Structure formats: structure tokens, C-alpha cells
N, C-alpha and C positions, 0 to 999 in steps of 0.2 A: 292277918295274909295279905299274903301277892297276888296281886288279880294276872291274870295273865289277858294276851290280845287270841284273838281266835279269827283268822280270816277265811272266807271259802276259795277254796285252791281250784280253776278252771283245769290243773292238772291231774290230780287226783280227784276230781270232781267232786268231795267231800270240806265241813268246813275242820278246818284244821291250829291246833294251836300253831301259832310264829316262834317260833327257837331262832331268832336269829344266828348265822354264822358265826359272829363276832357281835357279842355286844360294844365292843368299845366302841365301832362302828359298822351302822346298819347302812347298806344299800339298795338304791332304786333306783327305775330307771322307768318311764315312761314314756310310749311315742308320742311325740309333739305334730307339730301342723306342718303341712305339704303346701310352702305358701306362694300357692298359684290363685287365691277369689281369697277373702274376710273369711271369720269364722263366724259360722253361726251356732247356734241354739245346743244340733246338735256333737257342734264341736266344741263345746264352752263347760258339756257335764262332767269329759275327764277332765279339763283344766279345775273344776272345785272339788271334783271325787277323788282327788288323787292328792291336791294341797289338801285339804281335810286328814286323808292317810296321812303328810310330813307332818304337820303342826299336833296331832297321837305319837307319834311316834317318835317325835322331838322332846315330846312334855314323856312319853314313859322312859326314856332312852338319856335322853338328855339333848340341849341344844346345841353342841359342835359333837353331837356324837353319829348323825344320823347327815348322807351325801343322797341327793336326787338329782337324779340328771333326767333332764327332758331336753329331744335332739328336736333341731329345727333343720326339716326335710329342705332344701333350695336345688335341687338338680332333679327331677323328675320328667316327666314325659307330659306327666297335665298341666308342670309350668310350660312349659319347652312350646307344649301347644294354644295356651291362653297366652301364652306373650308376643305367639306369630298372630293370633286374633285379635288382639291389637292392638296389632304392629310394633312393638315397644323392644326397647332390648330386655332379657332375659334379668340381668338384673336391674332397673329399674321397676318389677314389678315385684322382684322377691323382694329387694328391698322394704318395698311401701307396702307389702302385704304381710310383711315381718312388723312393720314399724306400728301396724291397726294391732296388729296379737298381739304385740305386748303392750297397745294402751287398752286394748281389752281384757287381757290376763288383770291390771290396775282397777280396772276399773269394776271386775270381781270381787278386788280384794283378796285374789291370791299370790301370797306369797313370791319369791323369787326362788328357783331350784337353785343347788348348788354351783348347777354348771347347765348350760344350754348349747350346748356345742353346734355347728355347724354340718353338712352333708358334706360339704365343698372343701371344707377345712382340714377333712380327712382324708383324701383319696390314698394316701400313702398306703394307710392302716389298712382299704378295704384289698388296696392288691397284693400284699404281706399275705396277709390271709388267704383271697384265691390261688398265690401261688402255693397254699400250702396243705391245699384243697387238691390242687391239681399231681403237690406231688405225692399225694396219697391214694391217688387214685377217686377222688369223691367225685371228682369235676372231671372236665374236657375241655377244649378248647375246637370252633369248627367256621372253621373260615372268621376267625376273630373277633366270633362269641361265645364266651366263658358258660357253661354248664353246669348246675348241681345235680347229680346223678343222681336221684330219691330216691332207685332202687337197692343204692347200695348203705342206705342207711336204716334199718330192722324198727328203729322205732318211728321211720316215718308218719307222722295221724294219731299221733297220741297223747297232742293235746286236742284238736279236732277233735280226736276217739271216730276218726275215719279211718278204714281200711285205705291202701291203697289201688284194690283192682276194685273199688265201688267211687272211686274220685273221677274227673270227667276234666279235661280240660275248658276251658272258655272263664266267665266270669271276670275275674280280674290276674286270669292264668294264660300270661302270652300265649298265645299259639306263635307254631314255627318250623316248618320241618327240618332245619337243623338239628330240630333236640331226637334223641333217641330214643326218648319216653316222655310223652304227650306234658306229665307233671313236673318233667324236670325247669327247673328256673334259672335264669338268665343270673349271672354272676357278673361279667362285664358286655360291653356291646359297645359296635365300634359307631361315632358319632357322625351322622352326615353336616353336606354341607353349613356351615355357618352355626352350628348347633356347640353346647360347651363343650370342651372335650381334655382330657389329660395325657401322657404320655402313657406306657403300659409294657410289659413284655406281649403285649399283644398286639398292639399298636394301638394309632391315638382312638379314643373313644372313651365313654363314662360308665359309671359305676350302677348295675341294679336294684329294686329300689331296697330289696329285703338284707344285702351285706353293709348297710348304710350303718345301720340300730347294730350290727355284729359287732362292725369294726368301732363304733365309738362306747359301744356299755362295756368292752373289752377294756380297752386306754381311761375310761376314768373309774373303774367298777372291778376291773378283773375280768377273770377270762369265769367267776360262777359268781352270784350274786343273791340277797336276798330276798328282792319286789321288783316282775316286770310287770309293769302296767299300760294298761289300755281300752279302748272302746270295745266290743263285744263282735266290730267285723273283720277286727286284726286277728281273732284265732288263726284265719286259714284264709288265706296262705300264711301272708306279714310273718306271723309269730309260730308259728309252723314249721318256714322256712330259716327262723332263725336259727332256732334249737340245733336245726340239722346241720347248719352249717358250720355253727360254734363249737356242738358237740364231736364233729368231725374233726375241723381243722385243728382245736386243739386237744381234742382226743380225754375227754371231761364223762362224765355220769350224767351232770345234773348240767344245764344251762345258767336257770333261777330259779332256786329251791319254790318259792309261793308267785305265780301268774293270780291274779286280777284284771278280772275285767267287767266296767257297767256297762250296763244295759241301754238298748237305743232312745232317744226321746222321739216321740211319735207325733204326727199333728193328726187327730181325726183315725188317730189306729193304724196308721201306714209312717214309717221311717222316713222322719225328715234327712233329706238328703239335697244336692244338689241337684243331681240326673236327674232326680224324681219334680224340679224345682217348684219342693212347695216346704222353702226353710226360710225360715228368717235368722237376719242378720242380725249380732248381738248392736252392732254397729242401730240396728233400727232401732234402737229399744232405748238409747242413750235418753232421746232427750224427754222420753215419758217417762221412763223406770231410775229410781233409785239404784245404782248394782246389785243394793241391799238386796234390793226386794228381788229380782234375780240367783240370785245365787240361792237364798234361802226356796226358792222356787224350783231350783234345782235339788236342793237335802233336804226338799221334804218326800220328794218316795227314794226308798228302800237303793244306795245305787242299782245292785243287780238287775233290778225290773225296770220295767218297762216305763218311760215318764210323758203322759200324754199332753200336750203344752197348747196351751189355752189363754185366755184372756181372761175365761174363770181365776186358772193358777193364776195368774198374776195379781188379779188385782186383790181373789181371795190371800195372797200372800199378804201384800202392800196393807193389807188391813190389820192383817195381826202385828207385821211390826211396826206399824201405827200406835200400836195397843202396848206394845213391850217397852217403845217409843219415853212413855210417859214416865218411865220406871227408873230413866237412865242415869247410871251417875260417871262423875267423872273418872272416879280412881275405881280402880279396878283391880280384884286379887288374882290369882292363878286358882284355877276351880283347882277343887279334894276333887281326887280319884272316884272317891264316890258317886259323884256327882257326874260323870261323864261315861261314866260305869256300862251303859248301851253302844259308846260306838266301841269295847273293847269287843261287843260282839257283831263281828264282820261289817262297822260302819253304820247299826243301827239306829236314823238320823230319825224313821219319824215316830220311835219310842223315846229320843233323845228328848225332839222338841215337844213331846206329850207332857216327858217332865218340864219341861221348861215352858208350857201353858198354866203347870198346877203350880211352881213357880210367882208367876205370871200373877192368880189369882188369890195366892197365899198376898200377893205384896201389896193384891186393893185392897188386902184389909188394912195391913199396917203395919206385916210383918217386917221389921229392916231386915233380918237374914235372910227371908228367901229372897227380898229385890236383889242383895246384895251377891244371891244364887245365879237369878237371872243374871245379872251385868257380865257378872265370870262366867259361863255359860260361854252365852251371847256373844262377849269378844271372843272366847276361843273358839267358834265356830266360823271366824271373820265375819261377826255383825256386830252391830252399835263399832264399826269404824270411823264414823265418825261421829261430835257430839252433836247434840239436841238444837241447835242453833244451825246446823249446817244444812243437815238433814231437812229442818223446817224448812231452810232457805228452795229448795234445791226440789220440798213436795208443794213448796205454793211456783215456782216459776213452771213445775211440770203438769202444772193444770190441767186439763184443756179446756178450761172457760178461766173468759176474762172477768177481769173486779167488773166491768160497767155492765156484762152480761148478769152476773148475778144481784144486783144493782137491780137492773130493771124486771126479773123476773119476781124477783122483791114484792121491786111494787106491783108489779100486775097478780102476784102471791095475797098480798097487803087486802088489796081490791079486789077477788075472791074472795076471801072472806068476812068482810064487809058486808057482801053481795050475798053471804050465807050458802057460796057456792062453796061447800067443803069439801066434795070430789077433785072440783080442779085446783085448790088450793094442796090438796092430799096429793097429786099427783106432781105438781110443781116442786112441791119437798122433798121426794123421791128424788126427778129428775137430778135434783143438787143434790145430793146425796151420792147420786151415782156418777159425781162429778169431784167426788173429792170434798164437798164445800158442810158444813154442819148448821145448821138455825137455831137460834133460842132467842123465844119470841119476851119480849116482856112484854110492859101495860100497853103502850102506844109505840112501840118503832120493835122490828125487828132485826137485833145483829148475826151475825155469822162471823163462819172462821173459817182455815181449812183442818179437815181434822187429822 
């Protein structure tokens, strides 16, 4: 019997069976980065989550039957403000951050999307949609600004489950006296001196944030498609506004069939955010942790739940991956469907990881079939991305303690044992273990290696 995919659809607030619009071409769009600063772990979560979904869809429907578009926003108020703060050209900033972003994706072993369009390369498409909205009386121009008239769209608020009269301006909603309604959002605005600008029917200017994704998704996926993804914080106003402008411009009943959103990454139960100053950049982790460790940590909780980030989470993920790597094999088979069924149930990675632990336990007892399953599933979800030798090289080089320090501590421990100070000897052993060092006491010497 064929197994079906079920995903939680934010639009309808329930888990639904996934039936593609066209099984020969599944289409997915995910909001990518605004390249004003290097990504942090909160930004990394959707990269890994939707990479896993991309892998699953390719497995289910065929490698060449899934189109995954992830945009790069390279024009935005944040970008302009950041470039001014650093006193550098905007292009220098966006090119550097984009390069770092792509390096971070590789570090996390994310597959390349089918397409990665940049906003600045699609101004023509944005202007075309805005003209449609004005002609259909869904948008209006005032003093070279163009705004979408929210009260013209009766379904506004459906995705976020909010009613228009309950919403207020502020937060990520631009406040302006030019608006007829505080909730109306900008589609086009005039550029200030030295800001990037493009010619338009309303004068030189630049697009608003929301119109960018509508234009790029329509160009590469059509007027409607299967899945739109992103972080929980994008539901309102960004995704809500995408729906409004796209449905109204194209006179369609739906924009994306499924809407999927990952939960926040938190630190001490508070959302990780650059505005809060409580973020950890992906780059900060590169010297200390193999990218697979970070990827496993990001997959350890269900994608829709909050993920509390900590050193304990990383170290636990590292220890788990170390133990799994004891069973690494070069040759891999594609996992069978029944081995990854947990993912068919709304990407249930905690349940899948539990099953992987079962494979590892049986492999520890010499079960070769479980060892093959372990390798197949781990490879499929983006782990075991390098052979054991490379993994161990990184493991040794990322140790926070030098070989000289290890030898010195072993000498102190041996002296403590000789003096029957076993409490001190045990303390030294535990300290070394916390640094990833495992000891083995022989008759007259002590050997050690990285765990």
C-alpha cells in the first residue's frame, strides 16, 4: 500500500494529506535571507528543515520532479541601513553576506535549491504585478508611493488567523501618513539620494519587501504552487501580504496550497534575534563543531516546536554523532520507505532519530542489516556527509585542548593515582572526557584518543 505524506498546513490549521497539483512537477518556494548580516542559528533552522523536505519530496516523487526556489533579498531597508552604518557600498555588503550565506549552507550540508533568484534581478516582474493591482483597484499611488489597499481583500488575515479590525500598525508594519489605512502595505517607494533606484511608472524608486517574493515565485513556479515555507515570524505580515497581492493581481482562489512554518530557535526560552542581541552566528560554530553536529542539533526537535539552543544540545548531538560514526560505511543504499516513514508524518524527526538509535543499538550487537539501515537513513537526512577519516580529522582539530595539555593532565592523574588520591584522579579523567578525550589505563601507562 502506498504511503501518503501529511504536513501541517498553517493556512487551514490542521495536518493534511499532501496531494501535489501535478505529480510530475512539485513546486516549493521558501523565503531566503535578507543579506544585510551573516546568518545566525535561528536563520539556519529553515535552511535545514526545508532542505530535509526537499530531500523527502525528491525521494517520494523523483529527483527531477521537484522545483525548489529559495530567494535572496538583496534590496531592503535593513541592507541600506547596514551599509550606511559600515560606510561601504551596498553591493559590497550584499555580495559578501551572500557569499557567507552560501558557505553556511554548504557547512550545514544543504542541497542547492533548484533556483536562487535575487530580488534586484526581478524589478521588471515586480512592477508588472504592481501595475495589475493598480488597474484592478487593489492598490493606489500617493506621492510616488504605491500601497496595497488591505480592505479590498476580504480574506486578509486568513493565514495568520487575524481579523483586520484586530490588527494594528507597528512592529514590521511601516507607519505612514500617506496610507488610507494603517494596515496598507507599500509596494513601491521613492528612493532617497544615493539609495539604489529603478525607473518605474511612479518615478525612480525601489520595491517594498513583500512584492519581491510574489514576483519571483510567480516567475519560476507559476501563479499557484504546492508549498510555501519559512519561519514562524514570516506568517504576518510577510506571507499574509504575499497572499493578498498575488491572489488579487492574478484573480486566483489560492496562491500556495500548503503553508509550512518552522518554530523559533530560542536561548533561555527567548527568541534568538539580532535585534535582541542574543544570537549565535553559524560562522561562530565552524571552528568548534563539524557542520553535521549543528545539523543534527537543528533536527533534534520537531520543526514546528521551539528549539532551545545551548552548549548541552550541541555536545549531546556531537556525542550521538560520534557513536553513530562507529558504524560508518562508504557504500550507501537509498533508504526504503518504511525506514523513513516518520518523515511522512509532518517531518517527525524526533521519532526518526529514535528509530536511528534503535538501528545503532542493534548494530552494536553485530546486526549488519541494522548497520546498513543506519547508514542509509543518516545519509538521506544529510548526515554521514563525509567519510570517517575526514570526520575524525575535524574532530581532532576542533578539540579545545592541545595534545601537550592532555599529556600533562595524564601525568598529574597518574601521580594522583600513585598517591592513592583517587578523587583527584577521577576529577582529571572527567575534565578530559568533557574535552572529548577518552583514557585507557594499561598496566604501566595510560593511552588516550579523541572520542
